[in-house]
C-alpha positions as CSV (number, residue, x, y, z in Angstrom):
1,X,-0.1,0.0,0.1
2,X,1.6,3.5,-0.7
3,X,2.3,5.3,2.5
4,X,3.7,8.6,2.4
5,X,3.4,10.3,6.1
6,X,5.5,12.3,8.6
7,X,5.6,11.7,12.0
8,X,7.2,13.3,15.2
9,X,10.9,10.8,15.1
10,X,10.8,10.9,11.2
11,X,8.9,10.0,7.8
12,X,7.8,7.3,5.6
13,X,8.3,7.2,2.1
14,X,7.0,5.6,-0.8
15,X,9.6,4.4,-3.1
16,X,9.4,5.9,-6.7
17,X,8.7,2.8,-8.6
18,X,6.1,1.6,-6.4
19,X,4.1,1.0,-9.3
20,X,6.2,-1.4,-10.8
21,X,7.0,-3.2,-7.5
22,X,2.9,-3.5,-7.0
23,X,2.5,-4.9,-10.9
24,X,5.8,-7.4,-10.0
25,X,4.0,-8.7,-7.3
26,X,0.3,-9.2,-8.3
27,X,1.8,-11.0,-11.2
28,X,2.7,-13.7,-9.1
29,X,0.3,-13.9,-6.4
30,X,-1.2,-17.3,-5.7
31,X,-4.9,-17.5,-6.2
32,X,-5.4,-17.6,-2.8
33,X,-4.2,-14.3,-2.4
34,X,-0.7,-15.5,-1.0
35,X,3.0,-14.6,-2.6
36,X,4.7,-18.2,-2.0
37,X,8.6,-18.6,-1.8
38,X,10.4,-18.7,-5.5
39,X,11.8,-22.7,-6.3
40,X,15.6,-23.4,-5.8
41,X,18.0,-25.6,-6.9
42,X,21.2,-26.8,-6.4
43,X,24.1,-26.2,-8.5
44,X,27.8,-27.8,-8.8
45,X,30.5,-26.5,-11.2
46,X,32.7,-23.1,-12.0
47,X,32.0,-20.9,-13.2
48,X,28.9,-20.5,-12.5
49,X,27.5,-20.0,-16.1
50,X,28.3,-23.8,-16.9
51,X,27.2,-24.7,-13.6
52,X,25.3,-27.9,-13.9
53,X,21.8,-28.7,-11.8
54,X,22.1,-31.3,-9.3
55,X,18.9,-33.8,-10.0
56,X,15.9,-33.8,-7.0
57,X,17.3,-30.7,-5.5
58,X,14.4,-28.8,-6.5
59,X,12.3,-26.8,-3.4
60,X,10.3,-24.1,-2.2
61,X,13.0,-21.2,-0.8
62,X,13.3,-21.7,3.0
63,X,14.0,-17.6,2.5
64,X,13.5,-15.4,0.5
65,X,13.4,-11.5,-0.7
66,X,10.9,-9.2,-2.4
67,X,11.7,-5.6,-3.1
68,X,11.5,-2.8,-1.2
69,X,8.7,-0.6,-1.4
70,X,9.0,2.3,1.6
71,X,12.3,4.0,2.9
72,X,12.5,5.2,6.5
73,X,13.4,8.2,8.2
74,X,14.4,8.5,11.5
75,X,15.8,11.9,13.6
76,X,16.3,9.2,16.8
77,X,18.6,6.9,17.4
78,X,19.6,4.4,20.3
79,X,22.6,4.2,22.2
80,X,26.1,2.9,21.0
81,X,25.8,-0.2,22.1
82,X,22.1,-1.0,20.5
83,X,21.1,-1.6,16.7
84,X,18.9,0.9,15.4
85,X,16.9,-2.1,13.5
86,X,17.1,-3.9,17.1
87,X,14.9,-1.0,19.2
88,X,12.9,2.3,17.9
89,X,13.0,1.1,13.9
90,X,12.0,-2.4,14.5
91,X,9.4,-1.5,16.8
92,X,8.3,1.1,14.2
93,X,8.4,-0.7,11.1
94,X,6.4,-3.8,13.3
95,X,3.9,-1.2,14.1
96,X,3.1,-0.1,11.1
97,X,2.6,-3.7,9.8
98,X,0.2,-4.3,12.8
99,X,-1.7,-0.9,12.2
100,X,-1.9,-1.6,8.1
101,X,-2.4,-5.5,8.8
102,X,0.8,-6.0,6.6
103,X,4.0,-8.2,7.5
104,X,7.0,-5.7,7.0
105,X,10.9,-5.7,7.7
106,X,14.1,-4.7,6.4
107,X,14.5,-4.7,2.6
108,X,17.5,-6.7,2.9
109,X,16.3,-9.1,6.0
110,X,15.1,-12.5,4.2
111,X,11.6,-13.6,4.6
112,X,10.5,-17.1,5.6
113,X,7.2,-18.7,4.4
114,X,4.0,-17.2,2.2
115,X,3.4,-13.5,2.0
116,X,-0.5,-12.1,2.5
117,X,-1.0,-10.5,-0.5
118,X,-4.3,-8.3,0.9
119,X,-4.6,-6.8,4.7
120,X,-4.9,-9.3,7.6
121,X,-6.8,-7.0,9.3
122,X,-10.6,-7.2,10.2
123,X,-10.8,-3.5,10.4
124,X,-10.9,-1.2,7.2
125,X,-7.8,0.2,6.1
126,X,-6.9,3.8,8.0
127,X,-6.4,6.5,6.3
128,X,-2.7,7.9,6.4
129,X,-3.6,10.4,8.9
130,X,-4.4,8.4,11.2
131,X,-1.4,6.2,10.9
132,X,0.8,8.7,11.9
133,X,-1.2,9.5,14.6
134,X,-1.2,6.1,15.9
135,X,2.6,5.6,15.2
136,X,3.2,8.7,17.3
137,X,1.0,7.6,19.9
138,X,2.7,3.8,19.7
139,X,6.2,5.1,20.0
140,X,5.1,7.3,23.3
141,X,4.2,3.8,25.2
142,X,7.2,1.7,24.1
143,X,9.6,4.8,25.6
144,X,7.7,3.8,28.9
145,X,8.7,0.3,28.8
146,X,12.1,-1.2,30.2
147,X,14.5,-3.4,27.6
148,X,13.0,-6.2,28.1
149,X,9.4,-4.9,27.5
150,X,10.1,-2.9,24.5
151,X,11.3,-6.3,23.3
152,X,8.2,-8.7,23.9
153,X,6.1,-5.8,22.5
154,X,8.2,-5.7,19.4
155,X,8.2,-9.6,19.0
156,X,4.3,-9.8,19.6
157,X,3.6,-7.1,16.7
158,X,5.7,-9.0,14.3
159,X,5.0,-12.5,15.2
160,X,1.0,-11.4,15.2
161,X,2.0,-9.9,11.7
162,X,4.0,-13.3,10.8
163,X,0.9,-15.8,12.3
164,X,-0.6,-15.6,8.7
165,X,2.3,-17.2,6.8
166,X,1.3,-20.2,8.9
167,X,-0.7,-22.5,6.7
168,X,-1.9,-24.6,9.5
169,X,-4.8,-23.7,12.0
170,X,-3.1,-24.9,15.0
171,X,0.0,-23.4,13.7
172,X,-1.6,-19.7,13.4
173,X,-3.5,-20.9,16.7
174,X,0.1,-21.2,19.0
175,X,1.1,-18.3,17.2
176,X,-1.7,-15.8,18.1
177,X,-1.6,-17.1,22.1
178,X,2.0,-16.6,22.1
179,X,1.3,-12.9,20.9
180,X,-1.3,-13.0,23.3
181,X,0.7,-14.2,26.0
182,X,3.0,-11.1,25.5
183,X,0.5,-8.5,25.3
184,X,-0.9,-9.9,29.0
185,X,3.0,-9.7,30.4
186,X,2.9,-5.8,29.0
187,X,-0.3,-5.4,30.2
188,X,1.4,-6.5,34.1
189,X,4.1,-4.2,33.7
190,X,1.9,-1.0,32.3
191,X,-0.9,-1.5,33.8
192,X,-0.7,-3.5,36.2
193,X,-3.2,-6.7,35.5
194,X,-2.7,-9.6,37.1
195,X,-4.7,-12.8,37.0
196,X,-3.5,-16.1,38.1
197,X,-5.0,-18.5,35.1
198,X,-5.2,-18.3,31.5
199,X,-9.1,-18.2,31.4
200,X,-8.6,-15.3,33.9
201,X,-6.2,-13.5,32.1
202,X,-9.4,-12.4,29.3
203,X,-11.3,-11.2,32.0
204,X,-9.1,-9.4,33.8
205,X,-7.7,-7.7,30.3
206,X,-11.0,-7.4,29.2
207,X,-12.3,-5.9,32.7
208,X,-8.9,-3.0,31.9
209,X,-9.4,-2.1,28.6
210,X,-12.7,-2.6,27.9
211,X,-12.7,-5.5,25.2
212,X,-15.7,-7.5,24.3
213,X,-15.9,-10.6,26.4
214,X,-17.6,-14.0,25.7
215,X,-17.1,-16.8,27.9
216,X,-18.0,-19.7,26.6
217,X,-15.8,-19.1,23.4
218,X,-13.2,-17.7,25.5
219,X,-13.1,-21.1,27.8
220,X,-13.1,-22.7,24.3
221,X,-9.8,-20.3,23.5
222,X,-8.2,-21.9,26.9
223,X,-9.3,-25.2,26.3
224,X,-8.4,-26.1,23.1
225,X,-4.7,-24.1,23.8
226,X,-4.5,-26.7,27.2
227,X,-4.9,-29.4,24.8
228,X,-2.7,-28.7,22.5
229,X,0.5,-27.5,24.6
230,X,-0.1,-30.5,26.5
231,X,-1.4,-33.1,24.9
232,X,-0.9,-32.7,21.8
233,X,-4.4,-32.7,20.3
234,X,-6.0,-29.9,18.2
235,X,-9.7,-30.2,18.7
236,X,-9.2,-33.4,20.3
237,X,-7.9,-35.3,17.4
238,X,-4.7,-35.0,15.0
239,X,-3.0,-31.5,14.6
240,X,-2.4,-31.7,10.6
241,X,-6.8,-33.1,10.1
242,X,-7.8,-29.7,10.4
243,X,-10.2,-29.5,13.4
244,X,-13.3,-28.7,11.8
245,X,-16.1,-25.6,12.2
246,X,-14.0,-24.6,15.1
247,X,-10.5,-25.4,14.3
248,X,-11.3,-22.8,11.6
249,X,-12.3,-20.3,14.3
250,X,-10.3,-20.5,17.0
251,X,-7.3,-18.7,15.4
252,X,-9.4,-16.1,13.8
253,X,-10.9,-14.9,17.3
254,X,-8.1,-14.9,18.8
255,X,-6.1,-12.7,15.9
256,X,-9.0,-10.5,16.1
257,X,-9.1,-10.4,20.3
258,X,-4.7,-9.5,19.7
259,X,-5.8,-6.6,17.0
260,X,-8.1,-5.1,19.9
261,X,-5.9,-5.6,22.6
262,X,-2.7,-4.4,21.0
263,X,-4.3,-1.6,19.9
264,X,-5.1,-1.3,23.9
265,X,-2.0,-2.0,25.3
266,X,-0.5,0.4,23.3
267,X,-2.6,3.3,24.7
268,X,-6.0,3.4,22.7
269,X,-9.4,3.2,23.9
270,X,-12.2,3.4,21.1
271,X,-15.3,1.7,20.0
272,X,-13.5,-0.7,17.1
273,X,-11.8,-1.9,20.5
274,X,-14.5,-2.9,22.5
275,X,-16.2,-4.1,19.2
276,X,-17.1,-8.0,18.8
277,X,-14.3,-10.0,17.8
278,X,-16.4,-13.3,16.8
279,X,-17.7,-11.3,13.5
280,X,-16.7,-11.7,10.9
281,X,-17.6,-8.4,9.8
282,X,-15.3,-5.3,9.2
283,X,-14.9,-3.2,11.7
284,X,-14.3,0.5,10.9
285,X,-10.7,2.4,12.5
286,X,-10.6,6.4,12.2
287,X,-9.4,9.0,14.6
288,X,-12.2,9.7,16.3
289,X,-12.4,6.4,17.1
290,X,-9.1,5.9,18.7
291,X,-8.2,8.2,21.9
292,X,-5.3,8.6,23.7
């Protein structure tokens, strides 16, 4: 998506060749809406022009790269003993991905797995003015956290953005539960939210941030988590069996919870955060609905 914005710590600029890159990506999208890793093969010999392919070595690339689309300019840098990419820049990029429903990272880093070709969020895309306001407020919250909590928050956003790249429902469920636990940890540090059990964590966070709370569905999410983590069961069967209707909806519910909880942890309130995460109807997120 095109994104050109100014905010308190810097600028995001869409690169001049964006239209070419968009055409390049769209021409390679699978009918299911994902961009898959290219096929790689092993070759032997020198010089490279005369190298011979090794039989039976074709496979989807474990790691791959896509062309860059945007430039990030920062006016604030971390201390000398910190990498800018491991601190403020990393948080900004993964936060932009979280806000816009995209998977983002630095251009020269490698990507594993497939990439969604569409926004993976149940909220309508934000206008650029809203993105700028959200980013400023999110960075303010990030600065309040300690070093470890900053890393936890950044990784939670990263894993949430990465979750759609997993193809099995139980894999997406595991990742989203990791994200939920990370958001709970940040909430306990920044907002003094405490709860002794997993089920009570959902209720405590709902009470603190005004999240919609559906006790029967939360009970099933916790039960599915316990079975999967402790008994290797997914909806009572083998994980790769799919899990039926409940196996389809549970990761989606948890993802929608995390989309709302993540905004709440970053310091926002509003109708979208309070909205029903069980529906497949897309919500609408605008500046008037986000109150810092």
